[in-house]
C-alpha positions in Angstrom: 107.8 -163.8 -41.3 105.9 -163.8 -44.8 103.1 -165.7 -44.9 102.7 -169.0 -46.6 102.0 -167.7 -50.1 99.3 -168.0 -52.9 99.6 -169.3 -55.6 97.1 -167.4 -57.5 98.2 -163.9 -55.6 101.9 -165.0 -57.1 100.5 -165.4 -60.3 98.6 -162.2 -60.5 101.8 -160.4 -58.8 103.9 -161.6 -61.6 101.5 -160.5 -64.4 101.6 -156.9 -62.8 105.6 -156.7 -62.4 105.1 -157.9 -66.4 102.9 -155.4 -67.8 105.2 -152.5 -65.9 108.3 -153.4 -67.7 109.8 -153.9 -64.3 112.9 -155.4 -65.6 116.9 -155.0 -64.6 117.2 -152.8 -68.3 114.1 -150.7 -67.5 115.6 -149.2 -63.9 118.7 -149.0 -65.2 117.3 -147.0 -67.8 115.2 -145.1 -65.4 117.7 -144.1 -63.6 121.2 -143.8 -65.6 124.5 -145.4 -65.5 126.0 -143.1 -62.6 123.3 -143.7 -60.1 123.3 -147.6 -60.9 127.0 -147.2 -60.0 126.3 -145.3 -56.8 123.6 -147.8 -55.9 126.4 -150.7 -56.6 128.2 -149.0 -53.1 125.1 -149.2 -51.3 124.3 -145.3 -52.0 120.5 -145.0 -52.7 119.8 -141.3 -53.0 120.5 -140.5 -56.7 118.3 -143.2 -58.0 115.9 -141.7 -55.5 116.2 -138.5 -57.2 115.9 -139.8 -60.3 112.9 -142.0 -59.8 111.2 -139.0 -58.3 111.0 -137.5 -61.7 109.3 -140.6 -63.4 105.8 -141.3 -63.0 105.1 -144.8 -64.0 104.2 -148.3 -62.7 108.2 -149.2 -63.0 109.3 -146.1 -60.9 106.4 -146.4 -58.1 107.5 -150.4 -58.0 111.3 -149.1 -57.9 110.3 -147.3 -55.2 108.5 -149.7 -53.2 110.7 -152.7 -53.8 114.0 -151.7 -54.4 114.9 -148.7 -52.5 112.0 -149.2 -49.5 110.0 -146.3 -49.5 106.3 -145.8 -49.1 103.9 -145.2 -51.6 100.7 -144.1 -52.0 97.6 -146.8 -52.3 96.5 -145.2 -55.3 100.3 -145.5 -56.9 100.0 -148.7 -56.2 96.8 -149.9 -57.6 97.4 -148.0 -60.7 101.1 -150.1 -60.7 99.4 -153.6 -59.7 95.9 -153.4 -61.0 95.3 -157.3 -60.9 97.6 -158.3 -57.5 96.3 -154.7 -55.9 97.4 -153.5 -52.3 95.1 -156.5 -50.7 96.7 -159.1 -52.5 100.3 -157.5 -51.7 99.6 -157.4 -47.8 98.2 -160.6 -47.9 101.7 -162.0 -49.8 103.3 -160.1 -46.6 105.1 -158.2 -48.7 104.0 -154.6 -47.7 101.6 -153.2 -44.9 99.7 -150.4 -45.4 100.0 -147.3 -42.5 99.6 -143.3 -42.1 102.8 -142.9 -44.8 101.2 -144.9 -47.6 102.1 -148.5 -48.4 104.7 -149.6 -46.8 107.2 -152.7 -47.8 108.2 -155.5 -45.7 110.5 -157.2 -48.1 112.2 -155.9 -51.2 111.4 -157.8 -54.7 114.1 -157.1 -57.1 114.6 -158.4 -61.2 117.6 -160.1 -61.7 119.0 -161.0 -65.2 121.0 -164.1 -66.3 122.5 -165.5 -69.2 123.5 -170.0 -69.8 123.6 -172.3 -71.6 120.0 -172.0 -72.5 119.5 -168.7 -73.5 118.5 -165.2 -71.3 116.4 -165.1 -68.7 115.1 -162.5 -65.6 113.8 -163.5 -62.6 111.8 -161.2 -59.8 113.3 -162.2 -56.6 111.9 -161.4 -53.3 113.6 -161.3 -50.0 113.9 -159.4 -46.6 114.6 -155.4 -46.9 118.2 -154.8 -46.9 120.5 -152.2 -45.6 119.8 -149.9 -48.7 115.5 -150.3 -47.9 116.1 -150.0 -44.3 118.6 -147.4 -44.5 120.6 -149.3 -41.3 121.9 -152.5 -40.8 119.9 -155.7 -41.1 118.6 -158.4 -38.6 120.4 -161.7 -37.4 117.6 -163.6 -39.3 117.8 -161.4 -42.2 116.8 -163.5 -45.3 119.3 -162.6 -48.0 118.3 -161.5 -51.6 120.7 -162.1 -54.8 124.3 -161.4 -53.9 128.0 -161.3 -55.7 128.3 -164.9 -53.8 124.8 -165.7 -55.1 125.8 -165.2 -58.7 129.1 -166.7 -58.5 128.1 -170.0 -57.6 124.7 -169.9 -60.5 127.5 -169.0 -62.8 129.4 -172.4 -61.8 126.8 -174.4 -62.1 127.6 -177.0 -64.3 124.7 -176.6 -67.4 124.7 -180.6 -67.8 121.0 -182.1 -67.5 119.9 -183.9 -64.0 117.0 -185.9 -62.7 117.4 -184.7 -59.4 119.3 -181.8 -57.5 119.8 -181.1 -54.0 120.2 -177.5 -52.6 121.3 -177.3 -49.6 120.8 -173.6 -47.6 118.7 -172.9 -50.3 118.2 -168.8 -48.3 115.9 -167.1 -51.1 115.7 -170.2 -53.3 118.0 -168.4 -56.5 120.2 -171.8 -56.7 117.3 -173.5 -56.7 116.1 -171.6 -59.8 119.1 -171.7 -61.7 119.2 -175.8 -61.1 115.8 -176.4 -62.1 116.8 -175.1 -65.8 118.6 -178.3 -66.1 116.6 -180.6 -63.5 113.7 -182.0 -63.2 113.3 -182.0 -59.7 115.1 -179.8 -57.1 114.9 -180.6 -53.3 115.6 -177.2 -51.4 116.5 -177.1 -47.3 117.2 -174.2 -45.0 117.1 -174.2 -41.2 115.8 -171.4 -41.5 111.7 -171.3 -42.2 111.3 -167.8 -43.2 114.0 -168.7 -45.8 111.5 -171.4 -47.3 109.0 -169.3 -47.4 110.9 -166.5 -50.1 112.3 -170.0 -51.3 108.4 -171.5 -52.6 107.3 -167.4 -53.1 110.3 -166.6 -55.6 109.3 -170.1 -57.4 105.5 -169.4 -57.7 106.3 -165.4 -58.7 108.2 -166.9 -61.7 106.0 -170.0 -62.4 108.8 -172.6 -61.7 107.2 -175.8 -60.9 109.3 -178.7 -59.5 111.1 -176.8 -56.2 110.1 -178.9 -53.2 111.3 -177.1 -49.9 112.4 -179.0 -46.5 113.2 -177.4 -43.2 116.5 -178.8 -41.2 120.0 -178.3 -41.1 123.0 -179.7 -43.4 122.2 -183.3 -44.8 119.3 -184.2 -42.1 116.1 -183.7 -44.3 117.7 -185.9 -47.1 119.0 -188.7 -44.6 119.4 -191.2 -47.0 118.6 -190.3 -50.4 121.1 -189.6 -53.0 121.3 -186.7 -56.0 123.0 -186.2 -59.2 123.8 -182.7 -58.4 124.4 -180.7 -55.0 125.2 -177.1 -54.9 125.3 -175.5 -51.6 126.0 -171.6 -50.8 126.4 -172.4 -47.1 126.8 -170.1 -44.2 130.6 -170.1 -44.4 131.4 -167.0 -42.8 134.5 -167.9 -40.0 132.4 -165.9 -37.1 133.9 -165.8 -33.6 131.6 -168.2 -30.8 131.6 -164.8 -28.6 129.1 -162.4 -26.5 128.3 -159.4 -28.7 129.1 -160.9 -31.8 125.8 -161.0 -34.2 125.6 -164.1 -35.4 123.5 -164.0 -39.0 121.9 -166.7 -40.3 122.7 -166.5 -43.5 126.1 -166.4 -43.3 126.9 -168.2 -39.9 126.4 -171.9 -39.5 127.0 -172.0 -35.9 130.2 -173.8 -35.9 133.5 -172.9 -35.2 136.4 -171.9 -37.8 135.7 -173.7 -40.9 133.9 -176.8 -39.3 130.8 -176.0 -41.5 132.4 -176.3 -44.9 134.2 -179.3 -43.6 130.5 -180.9 -43.0 129.5 -180.1 -46.5 132.5 -181.7 -48.0 132.4 -184.9 -45.8 129.1 -185.3 -46.0 128.7 -184.8 -49.8 129.7 -187.9 -51.3 127.3 -190.2 -49.2 124.3 -188.4 -51.1 125.5 -188.2 -54.7 124.7 -190.8 -56.7 127.2 -192.4 -58.8 128.5 -189.6 -61.3 127.1 -187.0 -59.1 128.5 -183.8 -58.7 128.5 -181.6 -55.7 129.3 -177.9 -55.8 129.8 -175.3 -52.9 131.5 -172.1 -52.3 133.7 -171.8 -49.5 136.6 -170.8 -46.7 139.0 -172.3 -45.3 142.0 -171.5 -42.7 145.8 -171.8 -42.5 146.9 -172.4 -39.6 150.4 -172.4 -38.1 151.9 -172.6 -41.5 149.5 -175.4 -42.8 147.9 -174.9 -46.1 145.1 -174.2 -46.2 143.8 -176.1 -49.5 145.3 -178.9 -47.9 143.0 -178.9 -45.2 141.0 -179.1 -47.7 142.2 -182.3 -49.2 142.3 -183.8 -46.1 138.1 -183.3 -46.0 138.1 -184.8 -49.0 139.3 -187.7 -48.0 137.4 -187.8 -44.8 134.4 -188.7 -47.5 132.7 -192.2 -47.0 133.0 -192.7 -50.6 136.1 -191.8 -52.7 135.5 -188.0 -54.9 136.9 -186.5 -57.4 137.7 -183.1 -56.5 138.6 -179.3 -58.0 138.9 -177.5 -55.7 139.8 -173.6 -56.9 141.4 -171.1 -54.2 140.5 -167.4 -55.8 141.4 -165.3 -53.1 143.3 -165.2 -49.6 143.2 -162.6 -46.9 144.8 -161.9 -43.5 142.9 -162.2 -40.1 142.6 -158.4 -40.1 141.1 -157.8 -43.7 138.8 -160.9 -43.5 137.3 -159.6 -39.8 137.2 -156.2 -41.7 135.3 -157.8 -44.3 132.4 -159.0 -42.4 132.1 -156.6 -39.5 131.6 -154.0 -42.5 129.1 -156.5 -44.3 127.2 -156.5 -40.8 126.5 -152.6 -41.1 129.0 -151.9 -38.6 132.0 -149.3 -40.0 134.7 -148.3 -38.8 135.0 -145.6 -36.5 131.7 -146.9 -35.0 130.8 -147.7 -31.4 131.8 -151.4 -30.9 133.8 -151.6 -34.0 136.9 -152.4 -32.1 135.0 -154.7 -30.0 134.4 -157.4 -32.8 138.1 -156.6 -34.4 139.3 -158.1 -31.1 136.7 -160.7 -31.0 137.6 -162.2 -34.4 141.5 -161.8 -33.8 141.2 -163.1 -30.2 139.1 -166.1 -32.1 141.8 -166.5 -35.0 144.5 -166.5 -32.8 143.1 -169.5 -30.8 143.2 -171.8 -33.5 146.6 -170.3 -34.7 145.2 -169.0 -38.0 147.4 -167.0 -40.5 145.6 -166.2 -43.4 141.9 -167.3 -44.7 141.3 -169.0 -48.2 138.1 -168.1 -50.5 137.2 -170.5 -53.6 135.5 -173.0 -55.2 134.8 -177.0 -54.6 133.4 -179.3 -57.1 133.5 -182.8 -55.6 132.2 -185.8 -58.1 131.4 -189.4 -57.1 133.2 -191.4 -60.1 130.7 -193.6 -62.1 133.1 -197.0 -61.4 136.6 -197.3 -60.2 138.6 -195.1 -58.6 139.3 -191.3 -58.9 141.2 -189.8 -61.2 141.0 -185.6 -61.0 142.5 -184.2 -57.6 143.3 -180.7 -58.5 143.7 -178.1 -55.9 144.9 -175.0 -57.3 145.0 -171.0 -57.0 143.7 -168.7 -59.6 144.1 -165.2 -58.7 143.3 -163.4 -62.3 140.4 -162.0 -63.0 138.0 -164.6 -64.6 134.4 -164.3 -65.9 132.7 -166.1 -62.8 129.0 -165.9 -64.0 129.7 -167.9 -67.1 132.1 -171.0 -65.6 129.9 -173.9 -65.5 129.9 -174.7 -69.1 133.4 -174.6 -69.1 134.0 -176.7 -65.9 131.7 -179.4 -67.7 133.7 -179.3 -70.4 136.8 -179.7 -68.8 135.1 -182.7 -67.0 134.5 -184.5 -69.9 137.9 -183.8 -71.5 139.7 -185.1 -68.6 137.7 -188.5 -68.6 138.2 -188.7 -72.3 141.8 -188.7 -71.9 142.1 -190.6 -68.4 140.4 -193.6 -70.5 143.5 -193.3 -73.1 146.7 -194.6 -72.8 149.5 -192.6 -74.6 149.0 -194.8 -77.9 145.3 -194.2 -77.5 146.0 -190.3 -77.1 148.4 -190.3 -80.1 145.7 -191.7 -82.2 143.2 -189.0 -81.3 142.6 -185.7 -83.3 142.3 -182.5 -81.2 141.5 -179.0 -81.9 142.8 -175.7 -80.5 139.5 -174.1 -78.1 138.5 -171.4 -80.2 139.1 -168.6 -77.4 142.9 -169.6 -77.3 145.9 -167.1 -79.0 149.2 -167.1 -78.5 152.0 -164.6 -77.6 155.3 -164.4 -78.6 157.8 -162.1 -76.8 161.2 -161.7 -78.6 164.8 -159.6 -77.4 165.3 -156.8 -79.1 167.5 -158.0 -82.5 166.3 -161.7 -81.6 165.2 -164.0 -84.4 163.5 -166.5 -82.0 161.3 -165.8 -79.4 162.8 -165.6 -75.8 159.1 -166.3 -74.3 156.1 -168.0 -76.0 152.5 -168.2 -74.6 149.4 -169.6 -74.8 146.5 -167.6 -73.5 143.1 -168.5 -72.9 140.3 -166.3 -73.2 137.5 -167.7 -71.3 137.3 -170.2 -68.6 139.9 -169.3 -66.0 142.2 -166.9 -68.2 145.2 -169.2 -68.1 148.2 -167.9 -69.2 150.7 -171.3 -70.2 154.2 -170.9 -70.9 155.3 -173.3 -73.5 158.1 -174.3 -75.8 158.8 -174.1 -79.5 157.4 -178.0 -79.8 154.6 -177.7 -78.1 153.3 -174.7 -79.7 153.5 -176.0 -83.0 151.5 -178.7 -82.0 148.8 -176.8 -80.4 149.2 -175.0 -83.6 148.4 -177.8 -85.8 145.6 -179.0 -83.9 143.0 -178.1 -86.0 140.5 -181.1 -86.4 142.3 -182.9 -89.3 145.2 -184.9 -88.6 145.8 -187.1 -85.2 148.1 -185.5 -82.4 151.1 -188.8 -82.9 151.4 -187.8 -86.6 151.5 -184.1 -85.8 154.3 -184.8 -83.3 156.3 -187.1 -85.6 156.2 -183.9 -88.3 157.3 -181.7 -85.6 160.1 -183.9 -85.0 161.3 -184.1 -88.5 161.4 -180.4 -88.8 163.3 -179.9 -85.3 165.2 -182.9 -86.2 164.5 -184.4 -82.6 163.7 -188.0 -82.0 160.4 -188.7 -82.2 160.0 -190.9 -79.7 161.5 -188.6 -77.3 159.8 -186.0 -78.8 156.3 -187.8 -78.0 157.0 -188.8 -74.5 157.7 -185.1 -73.6 154.6 -183.7 -75.1 152.0 -186.2 -74.5 151.3 -185.0 -70.8 151.4 -181.3 -71.4 148.7 -182.5 -74.2 146.9 -183.9 -71.2 147.1 -181.2 -68.9 146.0 -178.6 -72.1 142.7 -180.9 -72.1 141.9 -180.3 -68.9 142.2 -176.8 -68.8 140.5 -176.8 -71.6 142.9 -174.7 -74.2 142.7 -178.4 -76.4 139.4 -180.6 -77.1 138.9 -183.6 -78.7 137.6 -183.0 -82.1 133.9 -183.6 -82.4 132.8 -182.3 -78.9 
C-alpha cells in the first residue's frame, strides 16, 4: 500500500512531469504509431525498443512509470530534479535496489476533452500486466481503462454542488466530476484505492475531493447529492473456490446483485432533480429480458425515478466468461483455464442465465411530480462514447420541455434540426419517388430513423423561423391531406425526435 501522499512531494513531482513533457502526445511521438497500437494490445516490446534509442527525461519516465522497467538513480535524478529519488520513494511510487530504481506503481498521462476544453491528468495506480509482465493481484487498484473513459464521457457536463463518486478506484471519475461540481465525495471499499485517489487529486492540483472508506452507500448514509457517478465492480463472478475475486471488478455479491443494489439505492441519495449515472451488467434468466430486470430494479427504488437505460452489448455465458478470465491474465490452453470456465458456466446455469447485457444506466429524481422518462433501449451501432455526456444532457432538457407542453403548445413551438442530422433517400432504379427516406444522426447515438415524406418535409423545414403547427399546415396543403389528421400523426413523432436529439427547440 502506498503511504499517505505528501502535498508538497506531489506538487514537486507534478512540476517535474510537466517540465519533462511527460504527456500522451509526447510519448506517442517518441515510440510511434505502430508501437502505440502494439501497446494497446498489451505488447510492450516495440515501445521498449523505441525508448531505448531516446535519452531524455520523458523517455526515462516512460520506461519507469509506463513500462515498469528499472532505471538508474542518475537518470531519475535528472528527470525529476525537484522530487528526486528520495521524494519518489517517500511517495511509495518506487524503491531502490541492486537493479536501480524500481517502480511500485504506474503514473501515466491521460488526455481528455470535455465541454470545458482539453486537458491532461497524470494518473497513478498499481502496476498492471504491461508493467508486471504477468497477472495482477486480486487487490489490484486499476488505472484508467476503457470502462473508465466510457463513464467519464457519459458524465453530464452540467454544474452541480455535490457529486458522489461511488467506488472511485484510482479517482478518475472524481477528477472528471470535479470539473463541473463544487465538491466531490469519493468512496471505496479499498483503502489503497482511496490513497491513490487522494494522490491523483494532489498530483493534478484538484481540490474539493473528499474520500471515505466503506461499501456502497454506507459512507454517505443520510446524505443527498446532485449527481452520483459509479463504475461499480459489476463483473459477474462465480462465488467458488479457486476463482480469483479482483476488487476492482468483483463486488462480492451473486450474479448482478451489485448493480441491482446501486440502482435500488441511488434514489434515496439524490436531491430533487439529481441524476445517477453508472455502468452495469444484467442477466437474462430463463428467457426473461435483461432490460426488464433493470426496469424492475428501478421500480424498487424508495423514490420514484426517471430512467434511461441503454444496452450496448449482449454476450452468451461462454463469451462472457472467456472475456473476464482473459482479463484476469489466464489465457486459453494455460493451466486452470478450463477449471475457471467451468466455474463460470456452472454459476450461470444455476440461475438459468442465457445471456448477459452490458450498458449504461441514467436515473433521475424528478424535481416535482411523477417520473416522465422510462426509456429502455438497445443501441448496437458504434458511437463516440467519450463525448456522450453533452448529448444526454441536451436530450434530457428537450424531453422536459416537450413533456411540459400539450399538443397545442408543441405546435406553437419553433424548432430546429440538429446540426449533425443528414437525410438519405433510396430510390429503386427508374422510380421518381424514394422507397426509403432516413434521417441520420452524426453524433449522439448515431441513430438512423426511417421517416415518411411528411415527416421528412417537416424536419427539413424546421429552421428556427416558423412554429411547427404552421409548417404542418403548409405541408398538409401541399400534400392535399387533412391538416388536423396530419398534425395528430406528426406531433408524437416530433416528440420522439426531440427526445433523440435530432430536433431541438430554437434558442436552446
